[in-house]
N, C-alpha and C positions, 0 to 999 in steps of 0.2 A: 433507810435505804436498803435496796438489797444487791447482794453483789452478783454480778454474773461473769464472777470468774469460774471456769471451767475446772473441776477437781481431778486431783488424782485418778487415773483409769488406771485397772489393772490391763497389760498387754493384752490378753484375751479378749477382753470387752474393747480396747480399742481396735484390735482387729475385726469385730464383726462390725462396728458401724463404719468400718473405710472400706471393707472388702468390696461391697457393692459397686462403688465410686469407681475401684480402679478396675475392676471385671467388668464396670459398663463399657469401657472404653476397647475393650480388649478382647470381649467374648467373639467365640470364632460360632461359624454355625453348627448347626445341631450334630450333622453328618460325619464331622469331622472325628478322629478316634479322641476317647475321654484320654487315653495314655500307650505309650509302648512299651514292649519289656526289651529292648533292644533299639539302640541309635547304629544304623552301619552307616550311615553317610551324615555330610552337612546338608544335604535337602531335608531327610526327615526329622534331624534335628532344627533346622528352618520351620518346619511345618507345624513343630510344637513350641516354638520360642517365642518370645515378646521382645522386643530390642528395644532398649533406650539409647535416646540421640543417635537417632539412625542415620545414616549418610553423613557422620562427622567424625574427626579421630578418634571422639570417646564413645562410638556406639558400642552398646553392651546388651548383646543377646545372651539372653540365659532362660533354662528351662529348669521347674522342680524337677526332683527325684522323690521317690519312696522306697525304701526297703523294708519289706515286712518278714521281719525276723521269725514269725510265727509260723510263716508256708515259705518253708526252705530258703530264707534270704531273696524270695522275687523282687525284683526292682521294679516299679513304674517310673517311665520317664513320662514325666504328667503333661497334658498339654496345658499349658501356661497361659494360653489365650482365652482358656476358658474357666480355667481354676485359679484364681489370684492366690490363694494360700493352699498349704497342705490341708488343714482340716478340712478345707470346702471339698478337696479332692477326697480324702479318704471317708468324709461323711456321704458327701454325693455317690459313689461307688459303694457302701455299706461296708466298707472293709473293718470301719467301724464307727460305733455309735456314740463315743464318747464326744463331749462338748465342752468349751468354756473352759475354766481353771482344771476341770479332771482332765483333759485330751493336754491342755498345758503341761502340767505337773508330771502327767505320766509319761509325754512323748518328750520332753526337752531338759526334766531336771532329774527324773528317776534314772537311775543306771539299768535298772531291769526293763528298759521297754521294749514294747513291741516292735516300735516304727524307728528306722533312722530317717532323717527327714532333714534333705539338704537341696540345694542349688548346684548345678554346672552353668558355668558363664563360659565365654569368648573374652579373655583380655585383649581389647583390638589395642591398646597403647604397646605393649611386650608381646602381641601374637603366639598367645599362651593359652591352652583350657584350663579350667582349673574347676575344680567343686571345691564347697564352702557350706558353713553351717551358722543358723542365727549365733550374733555375737552372746547372744545368754545361755547358748545350748551348753549344759553341763555333758557331752557325749565321752563315753570313757574311752580309755586308748584301744581297747581289742573292739570296741565298735569302728571307731576309724579306720582302723586297719580292715576291718570287713567291708567297710563301705567302698575303700580304695580297691579292693580285690574286687567286690560284684563290679564297680564299673568298669575295671580293665577288661573283665570277660564280656560285657555289654556295647561297649561305647567304641566307636571306629577308629579313636585315635587317641593318644597318650592324654591323662587327664592330670596336672598337679593338683595336691591339697592348698589350700589358701586358707589362714587360720583369722580368727577375726577377732580376737580376743589376747590380751596377756595369757589367760590359761591357756586357751588352745594353742598357742603356740607354744608355752612351756613343754605341753605336754604332747605334741606332735614331736617337736624335736628328740625326744627319747625313742620314735619308733624308726627303727634301721631300714635303710632304701626308699621312706616315703619321701617320693620326689614334694617339695613345696616352694611356693612363690607368696611373699609376702605383700603386704600392702606395699609397706616400704620400697618394695620392687616393683611395683606399679608408677609409686607416685615418683619416685627420685629425689630431685631436690625440690618437688612440686612444691609453690608458695599458695597456690589459690587454685582448688577445684569446686565448679558449679555441680551441685550434687541435683540441682533439679533449677531449671531457668523459668525464673517466674518474676514478678513485680507485686510489691503489697505495702501496706503501711500497718505501720503497729509501733509499740512503746520497749526500745531496747531494755534487754531486762539480762548483765552480766550478774550470772550463778557460778561463785568458784568453789563451792561444792553443795551438789545437790541430794538434800535429804529428806525425811518425812516433815521438817519444818518449813520447806519452801512450796510456796503454794503458786502456780504456774497459771497467767489469765488468757483467753483465747486470744488476746491483743497484743497479746507479746511476742515479739523478737528475741530469742534465747540466744545468749552467747555462751555457750559451754565448754569445757576444757575438752572434753571427747565425748563420741556418743552416747547416751544413756540407754539401758534396755527400754524403757517402755517413758511416754510422755502422754500426756491431753494435747488434742489439738490446739495447733498455736498458730501465728501469725508469720513465723517465719524460725529457723535454725540455721547457727554459726557455730563450728566446731574448730577447735584450734589445732585438732591432731587429724591426720588424716582418715578418714574411713571407706569402707565399700558403699559405692551404690545401692549393695543391695542388702544394708544393714535395716532393720525391721523400723527404726525411725525414719531412714528414707526412704524407703518404701510408702510408709506412711505421710511424707510428706508430700512424696506425686499423688496422692490421693489427695491431699486437703489441696493441693494446687497452689503452695506457698514456696518461697524464696528460699532455697536451701544449699548451704556451701560451707567447704572447708577453707579457713583463711589463718594461714599461718600466723600464730601466736596473736589469734584474737581479741582474749582476754585481755591482752595488754594495750593492742593498737583501738580496741573499743572501747575503752573502759572511759573516757572520754561523752560518750553517747550514752552513757546508762540514766535511764530515765526518759532521755528523751524521747518523744514522736518522731518517727522518720520514714521515710520511703526507701526500702531497701529493694535494690534491683540486681539480680544474677544474670549476668552473661556466661555465653561461653568460654570467653579469655578474659574477662573480668568483670567486678561488679561496682556497685556505687551506694553511699549512703549519704541521705541528703536531710537535713533537719525539716520536717512537715511545716510546710507555710498552714494560715487560716484557712485557705479556700481548700486545698485537701482534707482538712480535718473535718469541717463541715462535711465534705461530699462523703469522707468518711461516716462520720457518724449518721448520715443519712442512709447510706446502704446498711448500716450495722441495724437501723430502726426497722428497715425493711426485714433483715435476714433472722434478727433476733429478738421479734416481738416477746414479752413476757407473757407465758401461758396462763391465764387465770381461770383456772377452774370454777364451773358455776355451781353454785349452791342456794340453797333455801333454807333460811332459818326461822322462818313462821312455822312449821312444820312442827307440832309437839304431841301429835299422836302415836303411840306405841302400834305400827300395822302390823297384822300378819302378810305373810308373804301373799297370800291370795288376794290381798286387798292393794298389791303394788303391780306397775307395770314398770316396762324399760322408763318411761317419762319420770316415773318417781325417782332417780336416780340422783338428781339435784338435791333431793331431800335424806334420802335412805343408802347414797352411793350405787356403784354399778353393779356389784355382787349380788345384792341384795334384791335388786330392782330387776335384774336379768334372770333370777331366780323366779321373782314372780310372773315375769312375761311366760318363761318356759312351764311353770305350774298353770297359768291360764289359759295356755295352748290345748291341754289336756289332752297331750300325745299319747296313743295306744302304745304299753307297752311299758312307761316311764312312769315314773315316780319321785317328786321332790318332794325331800322331809321338809314336814311341817316346820315353821317356824317364826317368828315376829322380831320387829328390829328398834332398835333403839335411834332414832334421827341425828344429825348434825346436831340439832339445836342443843341437845343435852350438853353433847361435848364441849360445847363454846361455853354454856351456862357452869358447867364444870371448871372450865379453867378461868372466869372472870371471878367466881365465887372464891377460888383460893389464889387471886391474884398471879395465875401461870401466866396468863397472857401478859402481863406487863414482863415476866420473865423471859418468854420468849421474844417478845419484842427489845431487849435488852440486849439477847442472845444476837440477833439478827443484825443487831447497828455494832455489834461490837467488832472491830478491826483484826483483833487477835483472832475472834473467833471465825472471821470470815477469810483470814488470811494465813491460819497456822492448822493446818491438818491434824496433828497430833492433839495440840488444844480442844480444839472441835467436837472429836471424839470424844473427851474428856466430860466435856460439858455436855452433849448429849446424852451421855449415861447419866449422869448428876440430873438434868431434867428428865428423862424417865424415871428414875428414882421419886424424885418429889414427885410425878404424877402418880405412882402406886401408892407414894404414902398421902396421899393429900385425902381430904374429907369430902364422901360422898352423901350426896343429897338424902336424907332419910324419907322423904314423899316418893320420889322416883324411884328408891331401893324398895319401897314398901308395894309399889305398884308392879313392879318387875318380879319381886318376888311371888306374890298373888297369882300374876298371870301364870307362872312358872307350876307354881300348884296346880291350877286348873288344869293346864293343857298339857304337862308334862311332868304327871306325878310319878316319883320311883325312875323316871328316865336318864340317861346322862346327856347332857346336851354340849355342843361344840357352840363355844364362844367365839365369834367369828370378827374379822375384820369388813368394813363395806364404805372404802373413803370416796371422797370426789377428786382423788388424784391417782385414781387407775382408769384403764382404758379409757387414755386420750389418745387424740390422734400421735401417731407414731412413737406411744409410749403407752406399755403395758402395765406397769405395777407388779406384776407377777412374782410372787414370793419377796417383797418387801417387808409384807405386815404381818403380824402374828395372830396364830390360831391358837384358842385354849381347848383340847379336847377331852372328850367325858367330865363332865363338871357336873357335882352331883350334889354338893353340900348348899345352904344359901349363901353363905360367908364366902366361901368359893368363887361363886357366882359374882358376885359383886369383885371382887378381887380379879378376876379374868377380867370383866368390865374394863377394869383399870388399864389393867397390863394391855390390851386392847389399844387402846386409847393411846398408851405411853409408845405402843410402836410406832405411831405415826412420827417419831421422832428417832426411829433407829438409823443407826448411821449410814448403813446402804440405801435406806428409803431419802434419807438428806439426800446425800450425795448423786440417786438417779435424779431426783429432781432438780438438784441444779444442774447439772448436764443437758436436763431438757427445756432449762428456763421457765420451771413453773414456780409461781409466785407460792411462797412459802406460809405468807400470812393467809393465804386464801384456801389453806386446806383443809378437810375438816374429816372426822371420822363417827359413822354411824356404824353400831353393833349391833352383829344378825346373833340371835341366839336361837338355834336351830336343834331338832333333835338328830342326837347321834346315830349313826348307820354301825355296826361294828361287824363290818363286811367281811365277806370270807374272802374277795379280792377285788381289789379298786386300782384306779391310777386316772391316767389322762389321756383324751383321744382328740385329734387335732385333725380336722376336714381338709388336712391338705399335705403332701409330706414335705416335713420339714430341711430335709436333707438334699431334695431332689425337685428345684421348681418345675422341672419339663416333665415330671411325671402327675400329669394333670386328671383331677377327680379323686386321687387316693386318700384314702384315709389311714393317720396313723394310730397303732393304740401302743400304749405303754401301760403294764401291768404286773402287780404283785401280789403275793398272798396278803391275807389282812389289811388293814387301814394305809391305806395310799401316803400316809404321810410322808415314808421313805421315798415314796417315788418322787413327789415334788422337791424334795428335798436332796435328790440324786446321791444317797447314801451307798446303793447298790446297784449293780446293772439290773434294770427290769427287763420282764419278759418284754420285748418290742416287735411289733408287727406292722407289716403296710398289706392293706386292701386293695388290691386294682379291678376296680368296676370294670375296665374294658373285657379281662380275661376273668373277670366274676372269680379271683384267686384270691388267696391269703397267701402271704410269703413271711413265714418267720425271721427274722433278720437277728434276734439274740434270744437264746433262753433265760431264765433268771437263774442268777447264781446265788441267791438268798438261802444263808442259814437259818433264818429267823425269821419271824413275823409280827407287829404289833396288834395288840388285841386291847381290849377295854380291861382296866383292873377292877375287879369288883369292887374297891376304895374310892373308887374315881381317878380320872387321868389314863395313861395305858400303861403295860408291859411287853415285855421284850420275851418271846416263846421260841425254843429251838423246835427246830423242823428238819425232818428228813425226806428223803424217798423222790419221785423224778421231779423236775423243774418245771412241767408245764403247767400254767394257772390257769389259760383259756380253753376252750372246747370250740371248735370249728362252730357249733352253733351262737355258743354266746356271743364270739366276735362278729356274727354277722347280723345278731340283734343290735351290737353295739354300733356297728356301721349304720345300721337302719336308724337307731335313734340319732346317730350323730348326724344324719345326712338330714332327719326330720327339724331338729335343734337349729342347725343353717337356714333352713326355710323359715323359722319362727322369724330370725333377724334378716331377714331382704337377702337372702344367700350371700350373705357376709360370711368369711372361713372363721368357723370358731375353736376356742381353746378351752376344752370341756373335760372337767373333773367327773368322775362317775363311780360307783360302790355298785357291788354286787353281792346279795345273799337272799340265801333260798328261793333262787330262781327269780328275784328282781333286782331290775336295774334301777340305779338311783341316781339321778343328775343332782353335784352338790356346786356347780358351778358353770357359769358358760360366760367367755368373754371374747371378745375379738381378738382374733390371731394375727398376731403383730411377729412377721419374721425377724429372729434374731430378739426378740423381747422376752 
């Protein structure tokens, strides 16, 4: 049986999943300003603010702010009706194009950050204005003082600081003259606070200590000592200590629409319910927890079945031919995977100015046979039914690493090996090859699978080719891939890996382009291009800042968002694999002519796939544009 438990998510991943849900309810008209550089009156504040629990004694109007230390400490009071999270505003206004973990670490954890990111709120119970930071923010004291000074100069009234963690309390206590409001000042002797008014059903899970061995299910109502820094989506949240309604988890709970409350001494009071299925309702002045009856459970299961149908990717294990890309079309994905089949579709479109490097693909059939011949299918079945594997994330990572190693060490079919190497000798004599993943668990509805699986570059020796194929097969069980599929409710037992063996292009420059603006949905018809010198592996992996460009078709204009800061490039090593080479000089990667040729290519490829936006990997060498991948673009994917 396959577990549907949602796995641990990094805080930035969670943020990406729920940002749309929160934003949808509060999005303003596009005519309103994105931000203001000063708030001169309550009316201006209200024009930007989102208010939780309006028209109640607990109303909490609040506005995000961003201080750009790189731009002389310029402050942006963010239109929070339009941008639900700081990263949405920073990306959407092109202040920075850092995303995901990179944005998180550089602006919440590292001391030498560019942005100071916080929120200003009016605390209705005590009638005071406060500014605060995310509870996990490791903001240094000097930046806290900076924020207080900038706000003092740009906000119409006095604003006190409200720390949201023990660390923030201790650090701010040392700052002379800093006015503070503590959460305890707001809560006073409060024994209950509804942080999100809602009603739901779930299983009570009392968690004395939250660590990497605790698995959290999406159908659980958590009882915690205090608000954690991160959580996957759950059915409800109860904390035993007061917290700000603007904490990250509380914001997420609003996006999920689940009941969320502070209940004094909750872990002691609710211990009797641990493991029970209950209905949990939070009201403004009280809460109720009742054991769920059989009718409620049946209705819950019925709705759950509608909401969380297991996604079973399509596959065809009857195809045994090693087909060239020219023999494949998009419909071939059921045997050769989306990456390979889509490249076949682009190749057969014969688009002028575009070349798809030649290659052939080992279909799903041989992965399946390899597992069976080495009894690895039995090992995978045992893992998926091992309750410790299902419920202990640390143990699961260990077991997946062991499984990948077993795949790499397993025996490879001699007949298949001879067939592959014969074809390599005939079609690619002396050439470096890319051995690439092409699974049936990529490019599914609302699930891109981008970056989850492994590519082995510039493979030359026969022995290396076989080892690279096994490495790609093993990557189906990368920890990140498993967790991503689990979150998307994809049946792990029905995933298969094809392997594309393709001529490698030792490119002068390479990267990705998207037939949409990933930072601003309102920039219709734009083409986004990310480029680096040399091979594009670092662009995809996001190791260094790339040259980033937006092409705006209405103005027929190229806007440079960032220049590359690379001090090295990747190129083919003569012995196989890749090597890093130091570079100097200007950081301009693409000329205007090449940019416009890439834009033309992107639009043509989009048309090949029925005008659906595409996420395209490209390479450029000796005046020629090569396309090495085209997949549907999924925002946030």
